[in-house]
N, C-alpha and C positions, 0 to 999 in steps of 0.2 A: 950639676950640683947634687950631691948625695944628701938625701933626707933620711934621718933616723927617727922612727916613730916610737914614742914612749907613752904607755898608758899609766894613769895613776888615778887614785881615788882622792877626792877632797875630804877634808876632815869635818866639814859642816854637817849639821843635822840633815839627814836624808841622803847625804853623800852625793858625789858627782864623779863622773869619769871623763877624762879628756884624752885626746890623742894629740900629741904635740909634734910638730915638725921642727927640727932644729938643724942648724948648719954650723960648722966649726967657725966660719968666718963672721957671721952676723949675730949668732945667738938668738935669731928671731924665732918666736914661737907662734904657731898657728893653732888656735883652738879648733878641734874638729868635732869632738863629741862632748855632750854634757848629759849627765843622768843615766849613763849606760854602764854595763859591766866592763872590766878591763879588756875583754876581747871584743873587737869591733863586731857589731851586729852584721849578719850575713847580707841583710837588705836594709838600706837606709831610706828615709823619706823626709819630707819637710817637717815632720813632727820631731825629727832628730836634729836637723840643722836647717838653717835658712837655705832656700833654693839657690841663692847666689853662691854660697859656700859649696854646695853640692856640685853645681855646674863648674865652679872653679877647680874643684878637686878632680872632676872628670876631664877637664882640659889639661890638667897637670899629669894625667895618666894614673891617678891614684884610685879612681872609681870608673866603672862603666855603667851605662844605662841598661836597665832590665825592666821592661814594662813601664810602670809608673814609679819605679824605685831606682836606687843606685846600689851597686855592689862593689866592695873592695876588689881590686884586680886579682887577689889571690883566692877569691871565692869562685868555684866553677859555675858556669851557666848551665844548670841542670834542673830537673823537676823540682828539687827542694827549693832552690832560690826563686824559680819562676812561680811556684805556688805561694811563697811568702810575698812576692811582689803583687800577685793577683789579690791577695788578702787585704792589701792596703786600702782598697776602694769600697769595700762592702762589709755589712755586719756579719757576725759569725755564722748565722744560719744560711747565708747565701752559698750556692754551689757554683763553681766555675763550670761552664758548659760550652758546647759548640766550638767556635774557633779559639776561644780562650783555653778550653780544655785541650784542644789539639796542640796549642802552643805549649802548655805545661807538659804534655806528654812527649814533646820534642818533635812534633810533626808539622809545625807551621810557624811562620813569624808571628810576633805579637800583633793582634788585630788593632786597627785604628780605634775601635770602640770595644772595650772588653765586654764579654758576654757572660751573664750569670743567670741563674734561675733559683727559685725557691719552691719548696714543696707546697702545693696548694692547700695542704692541711695545716701548714704552719702559719702563725701570725707574725708577719714581718712587715715593717714599715717600708713601703716602696720608696725608692730613691730616684729622684729626677736629676740626672747629670748628663752632660754631653760626652762624658768619658765612658759611660757604661750603658749597656742594655740589660734590663732585669725583667724577667717574666715569670709567671706562675706555671708550673708543670706538675705532673704526677710522677713521683719517683719511688721506685722500689728500693728496698735495702741493698740489693745487689747492683743497683745502678750507679752507686757512688763509692769512691775510695777516699779515705782520709789521708791527706798529705800535710806537711807542716803549714799551719796557718789557715788552711781552708780545705773543704771537701771538693772533690772534682769528679765529674762523671767518668765512669770507666771507659777504657778504649772502645768496647763494644757499644755502649750507650752513646758515646761521642760520635762514632761512625753512623749510627742510626739517625741521630739528631742532625748531623751535617748533611747526610745524603738526602734526607727528606725535607729539608728546609729550602723552599724555592726562593726565599729572600736573599740567600747567600750568593755571592758571585760564583758562577760555575767553574771558572778556571781555578780560583783559590780553593773551592770546595773539593774539586777532583784531585788537586795536588795534595791536599791534606789527607783525603781518604786514601790515596795511594800510599803515602808514607805510613799512615796508621796501620793499614792492612799488612804492609811489609814488616813494620817494626814489631807488631804483636801477633803476626801469623794468623790473622782473621780473614775469613772468606766472605764473599758477597752474599752467599746463601744464608749465612748466620745473621747478617745484618738485615736482610729482607724479612726474616722471620719476626723481627721486632717492629715491623711497619705494617700498615693496612695492606691487604692483598690486592687492592685495586684503587683507582682514583688518582688524582693529581700528585699526591705525595708519593705513592708507589711508583708512578711513572718517572717522576723526577729522580727518585732514589735509584731506580733500576738503571736509568741512563747514566747517571754519575758513577755508579759502581762498576758498570761495564767499562767506562773510560778509565776509572781508577785501577781496575784489575790489569789493564794493558800496561800501566806504568809501574805497578807495584812490584812486578817481577824484576824490574831494573833498579828499584830503590833499595838502598842498603840501610835505610833508616836515617834518622836525623841526629847529628852530633850535638845539637843544642845551639850552634852558632847562628842558625836562622832566626833565633829569637831576639838577637840584639838589633837595636835600631841604628 
C-alpha cells in the first residue's frame, strides 16, 4: 500500500503541523505530527507524539530508532541525528561523554545507559534516571565540540575518558578506542599525555590502548549503522 505524506499548517492560533498518511482506496488519515514545522523534525520523541504512534510508525517502516529518539527513514544515521537524540535526555549544559560521545562520533553502538558530564564549575541540577549516568568533571574549552542539540567531548578527550575509566567493560572500551583512533587518526601516545603518568588509571588506559592499537589498523571507521538498536 503506497502512502503519500502531506504536511500542512492548521489555521488556529499558535498553528499546528501534521503529517497525514493517505491511501487512494480508504482516504484514511493518520495524524503524525502536531505543533511542528512543515518539514518533519530529524529526531522525534514522546514530546512530539505518543510512544504508541512512534512505535507503530517504526513497525510500518516510516521511522527507525536512534538512541532514545526516532528518525524518519530518509534522515541519515550520523553525528547530527545522534547528537540530537542524545540531547533529549538532559539539560542544555550537559555534555555527552565516554560511550555516548563514542556513539555520536560513530565509533560505538548506543550504550544501554547514556553517559553525560557537567563542568564542576557550572550549577546544574543533577538528574536521577535509570537511562543516564551524569557526573561532574573538569572540562577545558578545547575538550568539547558543539554539535546540534548538545556539546560532546572531542575525540581526543573521549579516548582519554574511555581508556582511563575502569568501570567500563574492557571489550566494549577497546572496540570503541580502536574505532576512534582509526577514524580520527589519533595515537595512543597523545591519549596517555592526557592521563596521570602512573597509578590504576594509567595502567588501565595503557593496557586498553595497546589492545586498541592492534585493531585500529584494521578498522576503517564506523559508518553509523552500529548506532541503531
